[in-house]
Backbone as CSV, one residue per row, in Angstrom:
resi,resn,N_x,N_y,N_z,CA_x,CA_y,CA_z,C_x,C_y,C_z
1,MET,23.702,8.729,-18.364,23.382,9.253,-16.932,24.841,9.613,-16.393
2,SER,24.805,10.909,-15.785,25.992,11.428,-15.147,26.379,10.594,-14.113
3,GLU,27.500,10.626,-13.739,28.057,10.025,-12.147,27.361,10.922,-11.219
4,GLY,27.177,12.071,-11.319,26.677,12.905,-10.171,25.036,12.502,-9.844
5,ALA,24.297,12.174,-10.949,22.915,11.732,-10.830,22.884,10.389,-10.267
6,PHE,23.993,9.551,-10.722,24.183,7.920,-10.024,24.174,8.223,-8.736
7,ALA,25.158,8.869,-8.242,25.355,9.025,-6.741,24.236,9.556,-6.072
8,GLU,23.755,10.611,-6.362,22.383,11.137,-5.903,21.248,10.177,-5.763
9,GLU,21.292,9.207,-6.716,20.099,7.938,-6.587,20.547,7.173,-5.608
10,GLU,21.740,6.717,-5.524,22.434,5.703,-4.592,22.179,6.410,-3.130
11,ARG,22.495,7.604,-3.059,22.483,8.315,-1.474,20.793,8.089,-1.348
12,TYR,20.124,8.480,-2.255,18.379,8.459,-1.881,18.020,7.035,-1.456
13,MET,18.530,6.098,-2.191,17.858,4.706,-1.741,18.899,4.228,-0.502
14,ILE,19.854,4.375,-0.270,20.827,4.227,1.062,19.978,4.967,2.338
15,ASN,19.525,6.280,1.924,18.879,6.789,3.200,17.481,6.349,3.352
16,GLY,16.749,5.960,2.247,15.500,5.027,2.286,15.590,3.888,2.904
17,VAL,16.722,3.129,2.933,17.036,1.713,3.711,17.204,2.112,5.039
18,LEU,18.069,3.099,5.292,18.608,3.334,6.744,17.240,3.929,7.504
19,THR,16.320,4.527,6.922,15.388,5.059,7.596,14.060,4.069,7.522
20,LEU,13.811,3.044,7.083,13.030,2.238,6.720,12.244,1.600,8.195
21,ALA,13.353,1.390,8.959,13.022,0.633,10.299,12.243,1.629,11.096
22,SER,12.620,2.982,10.839,11.995,4.085,11.913,10.566,4.526,11.392
23,ARG,10.169,4.072,10.270,8.973,4.512,9.525,7.662,3.758,10.008
24,SER,6.630,4.140,10.001,5.252,3.217,10.496,4.567,2.886,9.103
25,LEU,3.673,1.742,9.446,3.310,1.312,8.005,2.137,2.131,7.522
26,ARG,1.619,2.938,8.361,0.578,4.155,7.929,1.283,4.945,6.970
27,GLY,2.483,5.227,7.102,3.277,6.118,6.079,3.574,5.321,4.791
28,ILE,3.472,4.202,4.453,3.846,3.590,3.362,2.548,2.779,2.535
29,MET,1.524,2.516,3.342,0.431,1.794,3.092,-0.539,2.466,2.172
30,THR,-1.445,1.869,1.512,-2.656,2.546,0.712,-3.609,2.566,1.962
31,PRO,-4.064,3.751,2.015,-4.862,3.809,3.286,-6.460,3.238,2.915
32,ARG,-6.942,2.934,4.020,-8.527,2.198,3.854,-9.390,3.086,2.856
33,GLY,-9.458,4.073,2.681,-10.341,4.955,1.868,-9.991,4.738,0.418
34,GLU,-8.819,4.370,0.230,-8.414,4.065,-1.213,-8.312,2.880,-1.659
35,ILE,-8.730,1.830,-1.058,-8.810,0.297,-1.113,-9.792,0.129,-2.153
36,SER,-9.707,-0.726,-3.082,-11.011,-1.113,-4.001,-11.117,-2.671,-3.721
37,TRP,-12.398,-2.917,-3.321,-12.511,-4.300,-2.667,-14.253,-4.780,-3.212
38,VAL,-14.134,-6.091,-3.342,-15.296,-6.598,-3.963,-15.979,-7.215,-2.799
39,ASP,-17.400,-6.694,-2.872,-18.530,-7.177,-1.953,-18.934,-8.587,-2.628
40,ALA,-18.702,-9.883,-1.758,-19.500,-10.827,-2.033,-20.897,-11.097,-2.154
41,ASN,-21.726,-9.940,-1.680,-23.065,-9.857,-1.628,-23.721,-9.396,-2.965
42,LEU,-22.623,-8.759,-3.685,-23.193,-8.004,-4.746,-23.745,-9.165,-5.991
43,SER,-24.532,-8.678,-6.920,-24.761,-9.605,-8.040,-23.732,-9.945,-8.965
44,VAL,-23.639,-11.030,-9.711,-22.504,-11.168,-10.683,-22.280,-10.054,-11.391
45,ALA,-23.408,-9.440,-12.016,-23.009,-8.459,-13.088,-22.289,-7.109,-12.397
46,GLU,-22.754,-6.849,-11.085,-22.040,-5.832,-10.400,-20.553,-6.198,-10.235
47,ILE,-20.224,-7.297,-9.796,-18.889,-7.583,-9.450,-17.979,-7.622,-10.776
48,ARG,-18.676,-8.182,-11.892,-18.016,-8.148,-13.212,-17.710,-6.712,-13.680
49,GLN,-18.549,-5.948,-13.493,-18.512,-4.475,-13.789,-17.321,-3.841,-13.111
50,GLN,-17.433,-4.013,-11.690,-16.311,-3.402,-10.999,-15.102,-4.002,-11.174
51,LEU,-14.823,-5.213,-11.570,-13.641,-5.824,-11.906,-12.911,-5.268,-13.173
52,LEU,-13.937,-5.047,-14.113,-13.258,-4.741,-15.610,-13.180,-3.312,-15.401
53,SER,-13.779,-2.532,-14.510,-13.560,-0.987,-14.574,-12.419,-0.438,-13.643
54,SER,-11.587,-1.642,-13.114,-10.636,-1.350,-12.132,-9.338,-1.713,-12.810
55,PRO,-8.224,-0.692,-12.498,-6.871,-1.139,-12.771,-6.000,-2.206,-12.279
56,HIS,-6.711,-2.610,-10.714,-6.092,-3.559,-10.076,-6.253,-5.003,-10.510
57,SER,-5.167,-5.810,-10.016,-5.425,-7.313,-10.391,-5.414,-7.899,-9.269
58,LEU,-5.551,-7.220,-8.118,-5.939,-8.080,-6.900,-6.859,-7.365,-6.045
59,PHE,-7.835,-8.077,-5.341,-8.734,-7.550,-4.668,-9.077,-8.353,-3.446
60,PRO,-9.307,-7.297,-2.227,-9.869,-8.318,-1.168,-11.272,-8.489,-1.390
61,VAL,-11.911,-9.717,-1.207,-13.416,-10.039,-1.185,-13.973,-10.117,0.081
62,CYS,-15.011,-9.312,0.444,-15.367,-8.937,1.527,-16.895,-9.332,1.712
63,ARG,-17.569,-9.576,2.972,-19.023,-9.724,3.117,-19.617,-8.439,3.422
64,GLY,-19.970,-7.560,2.517,-20.784,-6.136,2.963,-19.868,-5.271,3.373
65,GLU,-18.927,-5.156,4.263,-17.875,-4.169,4.707,-16.478,-4.631,4.497
66,LEU,-15.660,-3.702,4.366,-14.160,-3.946,4.207,-13.702,-4.661,5.490
67,ASP,-14.187,-4.717,6.745,-13.612,-5.072,7.702,-14.049,-6.689,7.850
68,GLU,-14.819,-7.301,6.943,-15.299,-8.473,6.792,-14.363,-9.364,5.622
69,ILE,-13.249,-9.376,5.743,-12.465,-10.089,4.884,-12.891,-11.443,4.755
70,ILE,-13.014,-11.912,3.385,-13.064,-13.351,3.083,-11.826,-14.031,2.713
71,GLY,-11.141,-13.128,1.700,-9.857,-13.617,1.123,-9.477,-12.812,0.136
72,ILE,-8.187,-12.916,-0.403,-7.701,-11.976,-1.555,-7.741,-12.892,-2.885
73,VAL,-8.344,-12.375,-3.928,-8.378,-12.799,-5.294,-8.132,-12.232,-6.585
74,ARG,-7.450,-12.812,-7.367,-7.037,-12.319,-8.639,-8.096,-11.852,-9.538
75,ALA,-8.250,-10.702,-10.011,-9.427,-10.296,-10.862,-9.568,-11.290,-11.958
76,LYS,-8.548,-11.674,-12.695,-8.847,-12.524,-13.600,-9.418,-14.047,-13.336
77,GLU,-8.945,-14.528,-12.223,-9.285,-15.915,-11.604,-10.886,-15.711,-11.238
78,LEU,-11.198,-14.400,-10.681,-12.682,-14.198,-10.311,-13.512,-13.908,-11.441
79,LEU,-13.089,-13.412,-12.520,-13.885,-13.306,-13.872,-14.386,-14.658,-14.211
80,VAL,-13.140,-15.540,-14.369,-13.373,-17.041,-14.949,-14.541,-17.601,-13.924
81,ALA,-14.209,-17.461,-12.524,-15.257,-18.124,-11.803,-16.707,-17.786,-11.755
82,LEU,-16.720,-16.203,-11.961,-18.054,-15.737,-12.328,-18.719,-16.290,-13.571
83,GLU,-17.963,-16.711,-14.593,-18.522,-17.196,-15.873,-19.016,-18.655,-15.802
84,GLU,-18.232,-19.426,-14.708,-18.829,-20.643,-14.212,-19.838,-20.932,-13.382
85,GLY,-20.062,-19.842,-12.842,-21.295,-19.778,-11.830,-20.704,-20.104,-10.446
86,ALA,-19.742,-20.112,-10.243,-18.984,-20.414,-8.810,-19.234,-19.219,-7.672
87,ASP,-19.368,-19.638,-6.799,-19.744,-18.857,-5.479,-18.398,-18.101,-5.212
88,VAL,-18.800,-16.710,-5.188,-17.620,-15.766,-5.084,-16.894,-15.878,-3.599
89,ALA,-17.809,-16.126,-2.436,-17.013,-16.289,-1.268,-16.484,-17.492,-0.939
90,ALA,-16.759,-18.559,-1.613,-15.930,-19.923,-1.617,-14.762,-19.701,-2.384
91,ILE,-14.654,-19.083,-3.482,-13.345,-18.651,-4.072,-12.234,-17.872,-3.284
92,ALA,-12.881,-16.742,-2.652,-12.095,-16.098,-1.825,-11.625,-16.756,-0.560
93,ALA,-12.331,-17.502,-0.103,-11.938,-18.368,1.216,-10.621,-19.358,1.072
94,SER,-10.708,-19.667,-0.491,-9.529,-20.363,-0.619,-8.057,-19.765,-0.718
95,SER,-8.184,-18.441,-0.618,-6.822,-17.445,-0.406,-7.202,-16.487,0.720
96,PRO,-6.948,-16.947,2.029,-7.101,-16.046,2.925,-6.030,-15.021,2.982
97,ALA,-6.437,-13.772,3.524,-5.916,-12.575,3.647,-4.602,-12.785,4.692
98,ILE,-3.555,-12.212,4.550,-2.509,-11.988,5.627,-2.655,-10.801,6.143
99,VAL,-2.919,-10.716,7.579,-3.243,-9.502,8.218,-2.066,-9.320,9.202
100,VAL,-1.579,-7.969,9.330,-0.650,-7.683,10.119,-1.112,-6.305,10.944
101,PRO,-0.352,-6.131,12.280,-0.960,-5.150,12.921,-0.408,-3.710,12.367
102,GLU,-0.838,-2.684,12.594,-0.417,-1.578,12.028,1.009,-0.990,12.889
103,THR,1.153,-1.946,14.097,2.495,-1.345,14.768,3.603,-2.192,14.320
104,LEU,3.391,-3.179,13.244,4.684,-3.706,12.729,5.414,-2.789,12.030
105,ASP,6.778,-2.964,12.263,7.768,-2.093,11.363,7.942,-2.753,9.982
106,PRO,8.219,-1.827,9.117,8.359,-2.226,7.850,9.594,-3.133,7.451
107,ILE,10.402,-3.273,8.454,11.466,-4.308,8.099,11.059,-5.707,8.382
108,ASN,10.290,-6.025,9.523,9.531,-7.058,9.827,8.596,-7.435,8.825
109,LEU,8.120,-6.302,8.360,6.930,-6.583,6.913,7.291,-7.330,5.895
110,LEU,9.051,-7.127,5.582,9.296,-7.955,4.590,9.221,-9.121,4.329
111,GLY,9.365,-9.953,5.578,9.294,-11.244,5.638,7.965,-11.711,5.441
112,VAL,6.959,-10.847,6.056,5.393,-11.338,5.653,5.279,-11.166,4.150
113,LEU,5.671,-10.230,3.645,5.285,-10.049,1.958,5.997,-11.183,1.241
114,ARG,7.151,-11.483,1.628,7.638,-12.865,1.058,6.739,-14.016,1.128
115,ARG,6.261,-14.102,2.189,5.059,-15.210,2.494,3.780,-15.088,1.523
116,ALA,3.632,-13.713,1.449,2.370,-13.499,0.757,2.263,-13.863,-0.720
117,ARG,3.626,-14.172,-1.336,3.808,-14.612,-2.721,3.142,-13.706,-3.853
118,GLY,3.616,-12.365,-3.814,3.030,-11.597,-4.845,2.008,-10.734,-4.558
119,SER,1.163,-11.019,-3.280,-0.075,-10.643,-3.125,0.209,-9.329,-2.121
120,PHE,-0.674,-8.925,-1.324,-0.483,-7.795,-0.482,-0.995,-8.228,0.909
121,VAL,-0.616,-7.408,1.854,-1.002,-7.912,3.335,-2.013,-6.546,3.823
122,ILE,-2.961,-7.184,4.565,-3.922,-6.007,5.217,-3.411,-5.636,6.386
123,VAL,-3.409,-4.375,6.728,-3.159,-3.645,8.086,-4.443,-3.455,8.974
124,THR,-4.258,-3.768,10.115,-5.168,-3.421,11.008,-4.952,-2.762,12.183
125,ASN,-5.845,-2.236,12.596,-5.431,-1.398,14.253,-5.759,-2.491,15.236
126,GLU,-5.414,-2.207,16.564,-5.665,-2.971,17.620,-6.901,-3.697,17.828
127,PHE,-7.884,-2.968,17.109,-9.520,-3.633,17.163,-9.827,-4.296,16.001
128,GLY,-8.714,-4.884,15.395,-9.235,-5.399,14.031,-9.796,-4.844,12.981
129,VAL,-9.824,-3.314,13.057,-10.447,-2.757,11.904,-9.320,-2.282,10.867
130,VAL,-9.608,-2.624,9.601,-8.733,-2.462,8.417,-8.423,-0.818,8.425
131,GLN,-7.090,-0.958,8.404,-6.607,0.578,8.153,-6.012,0.739,6.730
132,GLY,-5.528,-0.381,6.220,-5.089,-0.112,4.877,-4.346,-1.414,4.329
133,LEU,-3.582,-1.316,3.167,-2.887,-2.620,2.853,-1.595,-2.293,2.113
134,VAL,-0.672,-3.218,2.220,0.942,-2.641,2.003,0.957,-3.769,0.835
135,THR,1.740,-3.518,-0.324,2.364,-4.123,-1.316,3.793,-4.263,-1.369
136,PRO,4.490,-5.277,-1.941,5.810,-5.020,-2.290,6.319,-3.794,-2.706
137,LEU,5.391,-3.331,-3.659,6.040,-2.021,-4.346,5.685,-1.101,-3.297
138,ASP,4.786,-0.966,-2.285,5.084,0.165,-1.410,6.210,0.316,-0.701
139,VAL,6.734,-0.806,-0.365,8.007,-1.080,0.473,9.178,-0.608,-0.279
140,LEU,9.096,-0.807,-1.780,10.067,-0.350,-2.706,10.190,1.169,-2.942
141,GLU,9.003,1.566,-2.960,8.762,2.955,-3.037,8.973,3.923,-1.784
142,ALA,9.166,3.092,-0.767,9.686,3.896,0.532,11.025,3.782,0.638
143,ILE,11.879,2.855,-0.108,13.019,2.876,-0.147,13.793,3.881,-1.347
144,ALA,12.981,3.624,-2.602,13.564,4.138,-3.777,12.807,5.437,-4.277
145,GLY,11.682,5.938,-3.662,11.048,6.814,-4.143,9.826,6.368,-5.064
146,GLU,8.745,7.304,-5.353,7.627,6.881,-5.936,7.890,6.628,-7.469
147,PHE,7.073,5.411,-7.782,6.966,5.097,-9.280,5.583,5.160,-9.826
148,PRO,5.189,6.366,-9.967,3.647,6.773,-10.348,3.280,6.141,-11.684
149,ASP,2.205,5.749,-11.578,1.397,5.126,-12.659,1.322,6.177,-13.724
150,ALA,0.919,6.033,-15.016,0.949,6.877,-16.153,-0.200,7.784,-15.715
151,ASP,-1.514,7.417,-15.230,-2.422,8.329,-14.899,-2.265,9.077,-13.467
152,GLU,-1.211,8.786,-12.612,-1.060,9.285,-11.313,-0.183,10.550,-11.142
153,THR,-0.716,11.459,-10.248,0.043,12.876,-9.925,1.088,12.382,-9.059
154,PRO,2.361,12.879,-9.526,3.350,12.405,-8.163,2.864,13.200,-6.948
155,GLU,3.379,12.648,-5.926,3.059,13.093,-4.551,3.810,14.400,-4.250
156,ILE,4.880,14.539,-4.747,5.960,15.808,-4.609,6.294,16.455,-5.916
157,VAL,5.887,17.677,-6.034,6.146,18.296,-7.493,6.671,19.527,-7.312
158,ALA,8.100,19.885,-7.807,8.452,21.294,-7.780,7.714,22.113,-8.975
159,ASP,7.628,23.225,-8.408,6.971,24.504,-9.273,7.799,25.781,-9.162
160,ALA,7.270,26.501,-9.882,8.372,27.979,-9.893,8.321,28.594,-8.666
161,GLU,7.163,28.461,-7.635,7.201,29.132,-6.424,7.674,28.194,-5.292
162,GLY,7.873,26.939,-5.495,8.280,26.082,-4.458,7.834,24.638,-4.544
163,TRP,7.023,23.891,-3.829,6.663,22.788,-3.883,5.155,22.384,-3.716
164,ILE,4.650,21.459,-4.732,3.186,21.155,-4.379,3.413,19.910,-3.536
165,VAL,2.856,19.417,-2.699,2.719,18.300,-1.766,1.402,17.815,-1.437
166,LYS,0.994,16.439,-1.936,-0.164,15.899,-1.541,-0.237,15.897,0.025
167,GLY,-1.567,16.083,0.528,-1.610,16.039,2.132,-1.335,14.945,2.797
168,GLY,-1.257,13.532,2.038,-1.031,12.316,2.646,0.270,11.972,2.452
169,THR,1.240,12.712,1.775,2.604,12.350,1.656,3.201,11.850,2.928
170,ASP,4.066,10.908,2.753,4.976,10.456,4.079,6.173,11.486,4.235
171,LEU,6.206,11.836,5.543,7.430,12.973,5.663,8.876,12.423,5.370
172,HIS,8.912,11.102,5.734,10.349,10.676,5.154,10.433,11.025,3.656
173,ALA,9.477,10.774,2.727,9.607,10.764,1.276,9.826,12.483,1.139
174,LEU,8.935,13.261,1.810,9.164,14.812,1.670,10.601,15.219,2.154
175,GLN,10.933,14.634,3.413,12.220,15.139,3.620,13.394,14.838,2.832
176,GLN,13.361,13.591,1.979,14.186,13.268,1.159,14.165,13.952,-0.043
177,ALA,12.992,14.264,-0.566,12.871,15.068,-1.850,13.301,16.747,-1.624
178,LEU,13.079,17.279,-0.502,13.583,18.472,-0.111,15.003,18.684,0.312
179,GLU,15.666,17.452,0.647,16.863,17.043,0.900,17.355,18.048,2.347
180,VAL,16.383,17.691,3.119,16.574,18.175,4.523,16.578,17.120,5.391
181,ASP,16.905,17.624,6.837,17.095,16.568,7.620,16.319,16.735,9.060
182,HIS,15.258,17.682,8.918,14.762,17.965,10.377,13.420,17.737,10.243
183,LEU,12.855,17.377,9.288,11.175,17.034,9.480,10.826,15.946,10.274
184,VAL,11.395,14.766,9.968,11.328,13.675,10.924,12.542,13.413,12.011
185,THR,12.117,13.433,13.090,13.063,13.611,14.165,12.776,12.213,15.239
186,LYS,13.456,11.849,16.005,13.454,10.522,16.888,12.078,11.158,17.877
187,ARG,12.202,12.277,18.318,11.037,12.815,19.161,9.664,12.834,18.376
188,ALA,9.651,13.298,17.137,8.466,13.392,16.645,7.931,12.067,16.410
189,ILE,8.821,10.865,16.116,8.413,9.421,15.907,7.697,8.959,17.168
190,LEU,8.519,9.071,18.261,8.126,8.811,19.785,6.506,9.544,19.954
191,ARG,6.795,10.579,19.706,5.300,11.428,19.892,4.282,10.743,18.977
192,ARG,4.335,10.398,17.829,3.378,9.830,16.933,2.902,8.335,17.632
193,SER,4.095,7.661,18.033,3.695,6.288,18.450,2.876,6.400,19.929
194,ARG,3.099,7.344,20.480,2.546,7.421,21.986,0.921,8.177,21.770
195,GLY,0.716,8.774,20.931,-0.393,9.256,20.613,-1.427,9.075,19.586
């Protein structure tokens, strides 16, 4: 790796750390519509099929809808429990979800994630409606940039005519990728938090 490339990576991460406090959880979380969750009301066969067909290792277990979270369970643990005929809701209740308000800033979220011990936290609005979830990887990506999975398309891709950017891409990430400093301003942040 050349010294210039290393310095560029360092600058990117330093900028990510310095801007982390000004970002919202909405910009780094997995949004509600992309959350894979297990409905405790489903049959054992349906739950097993869902767990086996998903790449995720942790799931919120809910009663009928995402806003009725019972707890967070590892897929492997839940599969074993299903084989033993255990009650899915009882298993989930032994690992309650950690819930944070969407107004929490990412810096204060770090302590909460430490207490989550490798799990994730659920983000809710002021009415208790689930808005998304945040993992330790989400915070790391907010600082260091995306770590896309093998089957995942990067959020920001350069092509011959410019850039292709996914609609849900965080403006801080876009600003860093384009190496500009005018996309995210204090005025825009204040406007977003008020409205």
